[in-house]
C-alpha positions as CSV (number, residue, x, y, z in Angstrom):
1,X,132.1,150.9,152.6
2,X,132.1,147.7,150.6
3,X,133.0,148.1,146.9
4,X,130.2,146.0,145.4
5,X,130.0,145.8,141.6
6,X,126.9,143.6,141.5
7,X,123.9,145.0,143.4
8,X,120.7,143.2,142.5
9,X,118.7,145.6,144.7
10,X,119.2,148.3,142.1
11,X,116.5,146.7,140.1
12,X,114.1,146.5,143.0
13,X,114.2,150.1,144.1
14,X,110.7,151.1,143.1
15,X,107.5,149.8,141.6
16,X,108.3,151.1,138.1
17,X,111.6,149.3,137.7
18,X,110.4,146.2,139.4
19,X,107.5,146.0,136.8
20,X,109.9,146.7,134.0
21,X,112.3,143.9,134.9
22,X,109.7,141.2,135.6
23,X,110.7,137.9,134.1
24,X,107.2,136.4,134.1
25,X,104.6,138.3,132.0
26,X,100.9,137.6,132.3
27,X,97.8,139.0,130.5
28,X,94.1,138.6,131.0
29,X,94.2,137.0,127.6
30,X,95.8,134.0,129.3
31,X,92.9,133.3,131.6
32,X,89.9,130.9,131.2
33,X,87.0,131.0,133.6
34,X,85.0,127.8,134.4
35,X,81.2,128.1,134.1
36,X,78.8,125.4,135.3
37,X,75.4,125.2,133.5
38,X,72.6,123.2,135.0
39,X,69.9,122.0,132.6
40,X,67.3,121.9,135.4
41,X,67.9,125.3,136.8
42,X,66.2,128.7,136.3
43,X,68.3,131.6,137.4
44,X,71.5,130.8,139.3
45,X,72.4,129.3,142.7
46,X,75.5,129.4,144.8
47,X,77.8,126.4,144.8
48,X,78.4,125.7,148.6
49,X,81.8,124.1,148.1
50,X,83.1,127.0,146.0
51,X,82.4,130.3,147.6
52,X,81.6,133.0,145.1
53,X,80.9,130.5,142.3
54,X,77.5,129.6,140.9
55,X,75.5,127.1,138.9
56,X,73.7,128.9,136.0
57,X,70.6,128.0,134.1
58,X,70.4,128.4,130.4
59,X,68.4,131.6,131.1
60,X,71.3,133.1,133.1
61,X,74.5,131.8,131.6
62,X,74.9,135.0,129.6
63,X,75.1,136.8,132.9
64,X,78.2,134.8,133.8
65,X,79.6,135.7,130.4
66,X,78.9,139.4,130.9
67,X,80.6,139.4,134.2
68,X,83.7,137.8,132.6
69,X,83.7,140.4,129.8
70,X,83.3,143.3,132.3
71,X,86.3,142.0,134.2
72,X,88.4,141.6,131.0
73,X,88.1,137.9,130.6
74,X,87.2,136.8,127.1
75,X,87.2,133.0,127.5
76,X,85.4,130.3,129.4
77,X,85.3,126.6,129.8
78,X,81.8,125.1,130.0
79,X,80.8,122.2,132.3
80,X,77.3,120.7,132.0
81,X,74.9,119.3,134.6
82,X,72.3,117.3,132.6
83,X,68.7,116.7,133.5
84,X,69.1,112.9,132.9
85,X,72.0,110.5,133.4
86,X,72.4,106.9,132.2
87,X,75.1,104.2,132.0
88,X,76.6,105.6,128.8
89,X,76.2,109.3,129.5
90,X,74.1,109.8,126.4
91,X,73.2,113.3,127.3
92,X,76.8,114.3,126.7
93,X,76.4,114.1,122.9
94,X,72.7,115.0,122.6
95,X,72.5,117.8,120.0
96,X,70.2,119.7,122.4
97,X,72.1,118.8,125.6
98,X,72.9,121.3,128.2
99,X,76.4,122.3,127.0
100,X,75.3,122.3,123.4
101,X,72.4,124.7,124.2
102,X,74.6,126.8,126.4
103,X,77.0,127.3,123.5
104,X,74.2,128.4,121.3
105,X,72.8,130.8,123.9
106,X,76.2,132.4,124.5
107,X,77.2,132.6,120.8
108,X,73.8,134.3,120.0
109,X,74.4,137.1,122.4
110,X,78.3,137.2,122.5
111,X,79.5,135.8,119.2
112,X,83.1,136.8,119.9
113,X,83.3,135.3,123.4
114,X,85.6,132.3,123.2
115,X,83.9,129.1,124.4
116,X,85.9,126.0,125.3
117,X,84.0,122.9,126.3
118,X,85.0,120.1,128.7
119,X,84.6,116.8,127.0
120,X,84.1,114.0,129.5
121,X,81.4,111.5,130.6
122,X,81.6,111.8,134.3
123,X,78.9,114.5,134.6
124,X,76.6,112.5,132.4
125,X,76.9,108.8,133.6
126,X,74.7,107.5,136.4
127,X,77.8,105.8,137.9
128,X,80.0,109.0,137.8
129,X,82.9,107.4,135.9
130,X,84.5,108.9,132.8
131,X,83.4,106.4,130.3
132,X,81.4,103.3,129.4
133,X,81.8,100.4,131.9
134,X,82.7,96.8,131.4
135,X,81.9,95.4,134.8
136,X,83.5,97.8,137.3
137,X,86.2,98.9,134.9
138,X,86.0,101.8,132.4
139,X,86.2,100.3,128.9
140,X,88.8,102.5,127.3
141,X,88.2,101.7,123.6
142,X,84.4,101.8,123.8
143,X,84.6,105.2,125.5
144,X,86.6,106.7,122.6
145,X,83.6,106.7,120.3
146,X,81.5,108.4,122.9
147,X,84.0,111.1,123.5
148,X,84.4,111.7,119.8
149,X,80.6,112.0,119.4
150,X,80.5,114.5,122.3
151,X,83.3,116.6,121.0
152,X,81.7,116.7,117.5
153,X,78.3,117.7,119.0
154,X,80.1,120.6,120.7
155,X,81.7,121.7,117.5
156,X,78.4,121.6,115.7
157,X,76.8,123.7,118.3
158,X,79.5,126.4,117.8
159,X,82.3,125.6,120.4
160,X,85.5,127.3,119.6
161,X,87.7,124.6,121.2
162,X,87.1,121.2,122.9
163,X,89.0,120.0,125.9
164,X,88.9,116.3,126.7
165,X,89.5,115.6,130.4
166,X,88.8,111.9,130.6
167,X,92.4,110.5,130.4
168,X,91.4,107.6,128.1
169,X,94.3,106.3,125.9
170,X,93.9,107.4,122.3
171,X,91.1,109.9,122.9
172,X,92.9,112.8,121.2
173,X,93.4,110.8,118.0
174,X,89.8,109.7,118.0
175,X,88.5,113.2,118.5
176,X,90.8,114.7,116.0
177,X,89.7,112.2,113.4
178,X,86.0,112.8,114.1
179,X,86.3,116.5,113.9
180,X,88.4,116.5,110.7
181,X,86.1,114.0,108.9
182,X,83.1,116.2,109.8
183,X,84.7,119.4,108.4
184,X,85.8,120.8,111.8
185,X,89.6,120.6,111.1
186,X,90.1,124.2,112.5
187,X,88.5,123.4,115.9
188,X,91.5,123.0,118.3
189,X,91.9,120.5,121.0
190,X,93.2,121.4,124.4
191,X,94.1,118.1,126.0
192,X,94.1,117.4,129.8
193,X,97.3,115.7,129.0
194,X,98.7,115.1,132.5
195,X,95.7,114.9,134.8
196,X,96.5,113.4,138.1
197,X,94.3,111.3,140.4
198,X,94.3,114.2,142.9
199,X,92.7,114.9,146.2
200,X,92.3,118.5,145.1
201,X,89.2,117.8,143.0
202,X,86.7,117.4,145.9
203,X,84.7,120.6,145.6
204,X,84.5,120.3,141.8
205,X,82.8,116.9,142.1
206,X,80.1,118.6,144.2
207,X,79.8,121.4,141.7
208,X,79.6,119.1,138.7
209,X,77.7,116.3,140.3
210,X,80.4,114.0,139.1
211,X,81.6,111.9,142.1
212,X,82.0,108.2,141.2
213,X,79.3,106.0,142.8
214,X,81.9,103.3,143.5
215,X,85.7,103.0,143.4
216,X,87.9,105.8,142.2
217,X,89.6,107.1,139.1
218,X,93.1,105.9,139.8
219,X,92.8,103.4,136.9
220,X,92.8,106.2,134.3
221,X,94.1,109.3,136.0
222,X,97.8,109.6,136.8
223,X,99.6,108.6,140.0
224,X,100.7,111.7,141.8
225,X,104.1,110.1,142.4
226,X,104.9,110.1,138.6
227,X,106.8,112.8,136.8
228,X,108.3,111.1,133.7
229,X,104.9,109.6,132.8
230,X,103.6,113.1,132.2
231,X,106.1,113.6,129.5
232,X,104.9,110.3,127.9
233,X,101.3,111.4,128.1
234,X,102.1,114.8,126.5
235,X,104.1,113.2,123.8
236,X,101.2,110.8,122.9
237,X,98.8,113.8,122.7
238,X,101.2,115.7,120.5
239,X,101.4,112.8,118.1
240,X,97.7,112.4,118.1
241,X,97.0,116.0,117.2
242,X,96.6,118.0,120.4
243,X,97.0,121.8,119.9
244,X,97.4,122.7,123.6
245,X,98.7,120.6,126.5
246,X,97.5,120.8,130.1
247,X,98.7,119.8,133.5
248,X,96.1,119.4,136.2
249,X,96.1,120.3,139.1
250,X,98.5,123.3,139.1
251,X,100.1,124.2,142.4
252,X,101.1,120.7,143.5
253,X,102.5,120.0,140.0
254,X,104.6,123.0,139.2
255,X,107.6,120.8,138.5
256,X,105.5,118.8,135.9
257,X,104.4,122.1,134.2
258,X,108.0,123.1,133.9
259,X,109.2,119.8,132.5
260,X,106.4,119.5,130.0
261,X,106.8,123.1,128.9
262,X,110.5,122.5,128.3
263,X,109.9,119.3,126.4
264,X,107.2,120.5,124.0
265,X,106.7,123.5,121.7
266,X,102.9,123.6,122.1
267,X,101.2,126.1,124.4
268,X,100.9,124.8,128.0
269,X,97.8,125.2,130.1
270,X,97.3,124.6,133.8
271,X,94.2,124.2,135.8
272,X,94.1,125.7,139.2
273,X,91.5,123.4,140.6
274,X,88.6,123.6,143.0
275,X,90.5,122.4,146.0
276,X,93.2,125.0,145.6
277,X,90.6,127.7,145.4
278,X,88.5,126.4,148.3
279,X,91.6,126.2,150.6
280,X,92.5,129.8,149.9
281,X,88.9,130.9,150.5
282,X,88.7,128.9,153.8
283,X,92.1,130.3,155.0
284,X,91.0,133.8,154.1
285,X,87.7,133.4,155.9
286,X,89.6,132.3,159.0
287,X,91.7,135.4,158.9
288,X,94.9,133.4,158.3
289,X,96.0,134.9,155.0
290,X,95.7,137.9,152.7
291,X,93.4,136.3,150.0
292,X,94.3,138.9,147.3
293,X,98.0,138.5,147.7
294,X,97.8,134.7,147.9
295,X,95.7,134.6,144.8
296,X,98.2,136.8,142.9
297,X,101.3,134.9,144.1
298,X,99.8,131.5,143.4
299,X,99.0,132.6,139.8
300,X,102.4,134.0,139.3
301,X,104.0,130.7,140.4
302,X,102.0,128.8,137.8
303,X,103.1,131.1,135.0
304,X,106.6,131.2,136.3
305,X,106.6,127.4,136.1
306,X,105.9,127.6,132.4
307,X,102.2,127.8,131.9
308,X,100.9,130.0,129.0
309,X,97.2,129.6,129.9
310,X,95.5,129.3,133.3
311,X,92.1,127.9,134.0
312,X,91.0,129.4,137.3
313,X,88.0,130.3,139.4
314,X,89.9,133.5,140.2
315,X,90.0,134.5,136.5
316,X,88.0,137.7,136.9
317,X,89.8,138.9,140.0
318,X,93.2,138.1,138.5
319,X,92.3,140.0,135.3
320,X,91.6,143.1,137.5
321,X,94.9,142.5,139.4
322,X,96.8,142.5,136.1
323,X,95.1,145.7,135.0
324,X,96.1,147.3,138.2
325,X,99.7,146.1,137.7
326,X,99.8,144.1,140.9
327,X,100.8,141.1,138.7
328,X,101.4,140.7,135.0
C-alpha cells in the first residue's frame, strides 16, 4: 500500500464535505433576470428566439416580477420596446416611455423589488444603432446627452440602478454628472464596461427589436481579440464614477472577467447573453446535453472566473438550484 500523506479525495468523499469545501460561493442575491416590456402589447407573448422567455405588456410585467420573487430572485434588468422609433430614439427619455412606466407599475406593487434599467438607444432608434448618427457613423459626443437624459428619466421614474450598455466614450461621466446635478447621487451605475462586438447577441436583437438596419456595431463595441483593452475600458469607467463593472458576454470571456476582477476593487458583473442561453436550449432539445447540469456548470464557471453578479435568462432556475444545494 502506498504511503500517501496528501489525499485530495478526502475532501470529495460525500456531498456534505464537498459543499463545505467549495471555493466558489453563490447566492440568489447575485442574480439579475432580464425582463422585456413591449409598449404595444397586452398580456404576454413568447419570444421565439429565446425559449421560455416572454415579452410583457405593462399590464403583465408584474407577473414576471412575481415569478422572480417566487423563485427567490429579487432583481431584474428592464429592456423596453417602444411604440414609436425615430432617428434620435426620443422615446428612450420620454417621461412616460415604456421603461419609465414599467418602473412605476413594478414599484407600485413591489416597492422592494430591485429594478435595474438598461440605458441605450438601439431599441429606440429607427436605424437600430446605439446613438445619434452623423452620416453612417454614431456621433459619440452627441449621444452622451441623450444617454444622460435617458438615465435621468429612469431615476425620476424610480429605478434603483441604471446600466448603460452603449459603449460610447465618456458616457459614465456624463450620466454620473446628470444624476448628481438632479439630486440622484445615490443611484448607482452598473456599466457595461467591456462589451464585445459578439456573435452571441443574435437572439437578443430579435427579442429587443434592436438589430441595426445597416452596418454593425464594431465601431463602438470591443474587438473580441482584445484583452488588455478591457482593463483600459474598466479603468476609464472607474475614473468616471461607475459603481459596478461588467463584462459581456460571459462564457467566451471568462479570462477577461478574471483579469478585470483582479485589477479593480469594484463589484464585477457578467452577462450570460441570449446566444449562450439559446445554444443550451437547442442542444437540450436535441437530446445532446443535460440542460440542468450545463446550466449549473456554466454559471459556476462565471462566478469562479471572478463575477460577483450574473445577469442571466436562467436566473429563476439557478436560484432554485442554489436553494437545493446543487450549486452555490
